[in-house]
C-alpha positions in Angstrom: -21.9 3.9 14.7 -20.8 8.3 14.8 -19.4 8.1 10.5 -21.1 7.2 8.6 -18.9 4.0 6.0 -18.6 4.3 2.3 -18.3 1.1 -0.2 -18.2 1.0 -3.3 -19.6 -2.6 -5.2 -18.6 -4.0 -8.3 -18.0 -7.8 -10.0 -19.2 -9.6 -12.9 -23.0 -9.5 -13.3 -25.1 -11.6 -10.9 -22.6 -11.8 -8.1 -25.6 -10.3 -5.4 -23.5 -6.5 -5.5 -26.9 -5.2 -5.7 -28.8 -7.0 -3.3 -25.5 -6.6 -0.3 -25.6 -2.2 -1.5 -30.1 -3.5 -0.7 -28.9 -5.2 2.6 -26.8 -2.7 4.1 -29.2 0.5 3.0 -32.5 -0.8 3.6 -31.3 -3.5 5.5 -33.6 -6.2 3.8 -34.6 -7.4 0.2 -37.6 -7.5 -0.9 -40.1 -8.2 -4.3 -40.5 -4.6 -5.5 -39.2 -1.8 -4.0 -35.3 -1.5 -3.7 -33.5 1.3 -4.0 -30.8 -0.5 -5.4 -32.1 -3.3 -8.7 -32.7 -6.1 -8.9 -33.3 -9.1 -10.6 -32.7 -12.9 -11.8 -32.7 -12.9 -15.5 -29.8 -13.8 -17.2 -29.0 -9.7 -17.3 -28.1 -7.0 -15.3 -30.4 -4.6 -13.4 -27.6 -2.4 -12.6 -27.2 -0.3 -15.8 -25.6 2.8 -14.6 -23.3 3.3 -11.1 -26.0 4.3 -8.8 -25.7 5.1 -4.8 -28.2 6.1 -1.7 -27.4 6.6 2.1 -28.4 5.5 5.4 -26.6 6.0 9.0 -25.1 4.5 8.3 -23.3 3.2 5.3 -23.2 5.4 1.7 -23.1 3.0 -1.0 -22.7 2.8 -4.6 -23.3 -0.6 -6.1 -21.7 0.0 -9.4 -22.1 -1.5 -13.3 -22.6 -5.1 -13.5 -18.6 -6.2 -16.0 -18.4 -9.2 -17.8 -21.2 -8.6 -19.9 -21.6 -9.5 -24.1 -22.4 -7.0 -26.1 -26.4 -8.5 -26.0 -26.3 -7.8 -22.4 -28.1 -4.8 -20.5 -24.6 -3.1 -20.1 -22.2 -4.2 -22.2 -18.8 -5.3 -21.3 -16.5 -2.3 -22.2 -19.8 0.4 -22.1 -19.6 -0.5 -17.7 -15.8 -0.6 -17.6 -15.8 3.7 -19.3 -18.4 3.9 -16.9 -17.9 3.1 -14.1 -13.7 4.7 -14.2 -14.9 7.5 -15.7 -18.2 8.6 -12.8 -14.9 7.0 -9.7 -11.9 9.5 -11.9 -14.5 12.6 -11.6 -16.6 12.0 -8.3 -14.4 13.4 -5.6 -15.9 11.3 -2.8 -14.1 9.2 -0.1 -13.9 5.4 0.1 -13.6 2.9 3.1 -14.0 0.5 1.9 -13.3 -0.7 -2.2 -15.0 -4.5 -2.8 -14.8 -6.4 -5.3 -18.0 -9.6 -5.0 -17.2 -12.2 -5.6 -19.6 -15.9 -6.4 -18.5 -18.4 -4.0 -16.8 -21.4 -5.6 -14.7 -22.0 -8.8 -11.6 -18.8 -9.9 -12.1 -18.4 -13.9 -10.0 -16.5 -16.4 -12.8 -14.0 -16.6 -12.5 -13.6 -12.6 -8.8 -12.9 -13.2 -9.1 -10.6 -15.6 -11.7 -7.7 -14.6 -9.5 -8.2 -10.7 -7.1 -6.9 -13.2 -9.5 -4.2 -14.1 -10.5 -2.9 -11.0 -7.2 -2.8 -8.9 -6.4 0.0 -12.5 -9.5 1.5 -11.4 -8.6 2.1 -7.7 -5.3 2.2 -8.5 -3.8 3.8 -5.1 -7.1 2.8 -3.1 -5.7 -1.1 -2.7 -5.6 -0.4 1.5 -9.1 -0.2 1.2 -9.6 -3.2 -0.9 -11.5 -5.4 0.6 -13.1 -9.3 -1.4 -16.6 -9.6 -0.8 -17.7 -13.8 -1.3 -21.7 -14.0 -1.7 -23.0 -18.1 -0.3 -20.5 -18.6 1.5 -19.8 -19.0 5.6 -16.3 -18.4 6.9 -15.6 -22.7 6.4 -15.6 -22.1 3.3 -13.4 -18.7 3.2 -11.2 -20.7 5.5 -10.9 -23.8 3.3 -9.8 -21.7 0.5 -8.6 -18.2 1.8 -4.4 -19.5 -0.1 -7.3 -19.8 -3.7 -8.6 -16.7 -2.5 -5.1 -14.9 -1.8 -3.7 -16.7 -5.2 -6.2 -14.7 -7.2 -7.7 -12.1 -5.7 -4.7 -11.2 -3.4 -3.8 -10.5 0.2 -6.8 -8.3 1.5 -9.5 -8.9 4.1 -12.3 -11.3 2.7 -15.9 -11.3 3.7 -17.9 -14.1 3.4 -21.5 -13.8 3.6 -23.6 -16.8 4.0 -27.1 -15.7 2.4 -28.3 -12.8 -0.2 -31.6 -13.1 1.9 -32.0 -12.4 5.3 -31.9 -9.5 6.7 -27.8 -10.1 9.1 -26.7 -9.1 6.3 -26.2 -6.1 7.1 -24.9 -7.0 10.6 -22.7 -9.8 9.3 -21.3 -6.6 7.2 -20.3 -3.4 9.6 -19.0 -6.9 12.2 -16.4 -7.6 9.7 -15.9 -4.0 8.9 -14.9 -3.5 12.2 -12.4 -6.6 12.1 -10.8 -5.3 9.5 -8.0 -3.5 11.6 -5.7 -1.9 9.2 -8.4 0.0 6.4 -11.3 1.7 6.4 -9.7 5.9 6.5 -11.4 7.4 4.4 -9.5 7.5 0.5 -10.2 10.0 -1.7 -11.3 8.9 -5.3 -8.4 10.9 -7.0 -7.3 7.9 -8.0 -9.6 7.1 -10.1 -7.7 6.8 -13.5 -9.5 8.2 -15.9 -10.9 6.2 -18.8 -8.6 5.6 -21.2 -5.8 4.9 -18.9 -7.7 1.8 -17.9 -8.1 -1.1 -20.0 -11.2 -3.1 -20.5 
């Protein structure tokens, strides 16, 4: 691969964003010493927008949204920090991913996707949906429901976040998406006072 792929991971707390980021950058998820912090507690581990890179990827792991005021980073503060970060940083973004665990779609999912679209307005051609803990069959069975709730964007199913094949799965899935992937500068990202939370 001649050029590195830049990817932003956005979604609710606990959907697998940091695990995907670790798999893409370091090729595994460790108990300790991950590039992107992970945990299995009731509150998110990511408290700022973090990024790292290797020879294939530049990955931006965002703060999990949707937490209460008792969470690591309350929802409003998380949204403000994400939109401020991407409105100031002028990096090209190949893929802007909304990450969701397999399962029913809730009003909260729809609200978070609306915020995602507002923050990254103008980058819609580079939006992808990553459904964690799902396989191709589940995505195939629920494609219409996913599109109804999250729009008509390419969908990448990830079976498990605990195995090394994720990096190859994501690479294969991205390379199979023909129309997106041209870097879009993040100048399209709305500033903090322009996005609802």
